[in-house]
C-alpha positions as CSV (number, residue, x, y, z in Angstrom):
1,M,-224.3,-245.7,29.4
2,T,-221.6,-247.6,29.9
3,H,-218.4,-249.5,28.0
4,S,-215.7,-252.3,29.0
5,P,-213.1,-250.4,30.9
6,T,-209.7,-251.5,30.8
7,D,-208.2,-252.7,34.3
8,P,-206.3,-250.1,36.0
9,A,-203.7,-252.2,36.7
10,D,-203.1,-252.9,32.8
11,A,-203.0,-248.8,32.2
12,F,-200.8,-248.2,35.5
13,A,-198.5,-250.7,33.7
14,E,-198.6,-249.2,29.9
15,L,-197.5,-246.0,31.9
16,G,-194.6,-247.7,33.9
17,R,-193.7,-249.0,30.0
18,I,-193.3,-245.7,28.6
19,K,-189.6,-245.1,27.5
20,L,-188.8,-241.7,28.0
21,G,-186.1,-241.5,25.6
22,E,-188.0,-242.7,22.9
23,V,-191.1,-240.4,23.1
24,G,-191.3,-236.9,23.6
25,L,-193.3,-235.0,26.5
26,D,-196.1,-234.1,24.4
27,D,-196.6,-237.7,23.6
28,V,-196.2,-238.9,27.2
29,L,-199.0,-236.2,28.0
30,Q,-201.4,-237.6,25.3
31,R,-200.7,-241.0,26.4
32,V,-201.7,-240.2,29.9
33,A,-205.0,-238.4,29.1
34,E,-205.9,-241.9,26.4
35,L,-205.1,-244.2,29.4
36,A,-207.1,-242.0,32.4
37,K,-210.3,-242.1,29.7
38,R,-209.7,-246.0,29.4
39,V,-209.9,-246.9,32.8
40,L,-213.5,-245.9,33.7
41,P,-216.8,-247.5,32.7
42,V,-218.4,-244.3,31.6
43,P,-217.6,-242.5,28.5
44,V,-215.5,-239.8,29.6
45,E,-213.4,-237.0,27.6
46,V,-210.1,-236.1,29.4
47,S,-207.2,-233.7,29.1
48,V,-204.2,-232.4,30.9
49,T,-203.6,-229.2,32.3
50,L,-200.4,-227.6,32.7
51,V,-199.6,-224.6,34.5
52,R,-196.5,-222.8,34.6
53,G,-196.0,-218.8,36.2
54,G,-199.6,-218.5,36.8
55,I,-200.8,-219.5,33.3
56,G,-202.5,-222.4,32.3
57,H,-202.7,-224.5,28.7
58,T,-204.0,-227.5,27.7
59,A,-201.1,-230.0,27.3
60,A,-202.9,-233.2,25.8
61,F,-206.8,-233.9,25.3
62,T,-209.0,-236.5,23.9
63,D,-211.9,-234.5,22.4
64,D,-212.2,-231.0,21.6
65,L,-214.9,-230.8,24.3
66,A,-212.3,-231.6,27.2
67,L,-210.4,-228.9,25.6
68,E,-212.9,-226.2,25.3
69,M,-213.8,-226.9,29.0
70,D,-210.4,-226.0,30.1
71,E,-210.0,-223.0,27.6
72,R,-213.1,-221.7,29.5
73,Q,-211.5,-221.4,32.6
74,Y,-208.2,-219.9,31.1
75,A,-210.1,-217.3,30.1
76,Q,-211.5,-216.6,33.5
77,G,-208.6,-217.3,35.5
78,A,-210.7,-219.6,37.6
79,G,-212.3,-223.0,37.2
80,P,-211.8,-226.7,38.9
81,C,-208.7,-227.4,36.6
82,L,-207.0,-224.5,37.4
83,D,-207.7,-224.7,41.3
84,A,-207.0,-228.6,41.3
85,A,-203.3,-228.0,39.6
86,T,-202.7,-225.1,42.2
87,S,-203.6,-226.6,45.3
88,G,-202.9,-230.4,44.1
89,D,-206.3,-231.3,45.3
90,V,-209.5,-233.4,43.7
91,L,-211.9,-231.2,42.6
92,S,-215.1,-233.1,42.1
93,V,-218.3,-231.2,40.4
94,P,-221.2,-233.7,40.8
95,D,-223.7,-231.9,38.7
96,L,-222.7,-228.7,36.5
97,A,-226.6,-227.9,36.2
98,A,-226.6,-227.2,40.2
99,D,-223.3,-226.1,40.8
100,D,-222.7,-222.6,42.3
101,R,-218.5,-222.2,42.6
102,W,-217.8,-221.3,39.2
103,P,-220.9,-220.5,37.9
104,D,-220.4,-219.3,34.5
105,W,-218.1,-222.2,33.7
106,A,-220.7,-224.5,35.0
107,E,-223.6,-222.9,33.0
108,R,-221.7,-222.9,29.8
109,G,-220.5,-226.3,30.3
110,H,-223.8,-227.5,30.8
111,K,-225.0,-226.3,27.8
112,A,-222.4,-227.8,25.9
113,G,-223.4,-230.9,27.0
114,V,-221.4,-231.9,30.0
115,G,-222.8,-233.1,32.9
116,S,-220.0,-233.7,35.6
117,S,-216.6,-233.6,36.0
118,V,-213.5,-234.1,38.2
119,S,-210.4,-232.8,38.5
120,V,-206.9,-234.4,39.9
121,G,-203.8,-232.3,40.6
122,L,-200.4,-233.6,39.5
123,P,-198.0,-232.0,41.4
124,I,-195.0,-232.2,38.6
125,Q,-192.4,-230.3,40.5
126,E,-192.4,-226.6,42.2
127,A,-191.9,-224.4,38.6
128,V,-194.8,-226.4,36.8
129,V,-198.0,-228.2,38.5
130,G,-200.9,-229.8,36.4
131,G,-204.3,-231.0,36.6
132,L,-205.7,-234.0,35.2
133,N,-209.5,-233.4,34.2
134,V,-211.8,-235.8,33.4
135,Y,-215.7,-234.8,31.9
136,A,-218.5,-236.7,31.4
137,R,-221.9,-236.0,29.7
138,I,-224.0,-237.5,32.4
139,P,-224.3,-236.1,36.1
140,H,-222.9,-238.0,39.2
141,A,-220.7,-239.9,36.7
142,F,-218.1,-240.3,39.6
143,D,-218.7,-242.1,42.2
144,D,-216.3,-242.9,45.1
145,D,-214.7,-245.7,43.7
146,A,-214.3,-243.9,40.3
147,I,-212.7,-241.1,41.8
148,T,-210.1,-243.4,43.9
149,V,-209.2,-245.1,40.6
150,L,-208.6,-241.6,38.9
151,E,-206.3,-240.4,42.4
152,T,-204.3,-243.7,42.2
153,F,-204.0,-243.1,38.1
154,A,-202.9,-239.7,38.8
155,A,-200.0,-240.6,41.2
156,Y,-199.1,-242.8,38.2
157,A,-199.1,-239.9,35.8
158,A,-197.3,-237.4,38.1
159,V,-194.4,-239.6,38.6
160,A,-194.4,-240.3,34.5
161,L,-195.0,-236.4,33.9
162,A,-192.3,-235.2,36.5
163,N,-189.5,-237.5,34.4
164,A,-190.6,-236.8,31.1
165,Q,-190.4,-233.1,32.3
166,L,-186.9,-233.9,33.7
167,Y,-185.6,-236.0,30.4
168,D,-186.6,-233.3,28.4
169,S,-185.1,-230.3,30.5
170,T,-182.0,-232.2,30.4
171,A,-182.2,-232.9,26.7
172,S,-182.9,-229.2,26.3
173,L,-179.4,-228.1,28.8
174,A,-177.7,-231.0,26.6
175,R,-178.4,-229.2,23.2
176,Q,-177.7,-226.1,24.6
177,M,-174.7,-226.7,26.2
178,Q,-173.8,-228.2,22.7
179,E,-174.5,-225.3,20.8
180,A,-172.7,-223.0,23.2
181,M,-168.8,-225.2,23.0
182,A,-169.7,-225.2,18.9
183,S,-169.8,-221.3,19.5
184,R,-166.9,-221.3,21.7
185,A,-164.9,-223.3,19.3
186,V,-165.7,-221.2,15.8
187,I,-165.0,-217.7,18.1
188,E,-161.7,-219.6,19.1
189,Q,-160.6,-220.3,15.6
190,A,-161.7,-216.6,14.6
191,K,-159.5,-215.0,17.5
192,G,-156.5,-217.1,15.7
193,I,-157.5,-216.0,12.4
194,I,-157.0,-212.3,13.8
195,M,-154.2,-212.8,15.9
196,G,-152.2,-214.0,12.8
197,E,-153.2,-211.5,10.9
198,R,-152.4,-208.1,13.5
199,R,-150.1,-210.2,15.5
200,C,-151.8,-209.4,18.8
201,T,-153.3,-211.0,21.8
202,P,-155.9,-213.4,22.3
203,T,-157.9,-210.4,24.4
204,E,-157.0,-207.9,21.6
205,A,-158.3,-210.4,18.9
206,F,-161.4,-210.9,21.0
207,N,-162.2,-206.9,21.5
208,I,-162.0,-206.6,18.0
209,L,-164.6,-209.5,17.4
210,A,-166.9,-207.8,19.7
211,K,-166.4,-204.2,18.2
212,V,-167.6,-205.6,14.7
213,S,-170.2,-207.3,16.2
214,Q,-171.6,-204.5,17.8
215,D,-170.9,-202.2,14.7
216,S,-172.9,-204.5,12.5
217,N,-175.5,-205.4,15.4
218,R,-174.7,-209.5,15.0
219,K,-174.0,-211.8,17.3
220,V,-170.2,-212.2,18.3
221,R,-170.7,-215.8,17.0
222,D,-171.8,-214.7,13.9
223,V,-169.1,-212.5,13.1
224,A,-167.0,-215.4,13.8
225,Q,-168.5,-217.8,12.1
226,A,-168.1,-215.5,8.6
227,L,-164.4,-214.4,9.3
228,V,-163.6,-218.4,9.7
229,D,-165.8,-218.9,6.1
230,R,-163.7,-216.3,4.7
231,A,-160.6,-218.0,5.8
232,A,-161.4,-220.9,4.7
233,G,-163.1,-219.8,1.0
234,T,-166.6,-220.8,2.1
235,P,-168.8,-218.7,1.0
236,E,-170.5,-216.6,3.9
237,R,-174.0,-217.4,5.1
């Protein structure tokens, strides 16, 4: 069974139009999976595996079948999607019924109706690696041309994923910095209140906050906020 595929050039162009400031990492991963599904002439299901600290998880998928095939590998700690992700290689399984590299995974996949698969490594960065996994219900679904298309597509996808992760990390760092600055500001306010009440130095004021924090098992920032709220006549949070 075949269908009219999307021109790979159009899929690549769509990847290039992703505006990372407007979509989250999860959305980018899902669009990568959906675009990969559309570029092949045979019906397939696609997933994206991310591996961090040796632990894999499926970050996006086009159908439960792809998710189930991935999760069987995670449970066993081995399989083409994990091996492709960690090695960066292309791992093709032309016929699950005849493959002996991952026998339990292949047998269960064959019983679930999967005939063949291809996993292409996505080297995103040292801390996180990934794999683009494509599953077909018929054996020998991926000829050399199909694998070449997937390799080229994966190269584009890897860039999009790396940029998305970098943007996501940068945004998280910015949020953390904002939170740290807000915490510092409220702590300085609280120190000023204590200095005015106790006629003490900034160091002594902070030591008082730290002592209350330790005795009450609360964060210094929370102790400081409660003091500032009380001084302002605001009900304690």
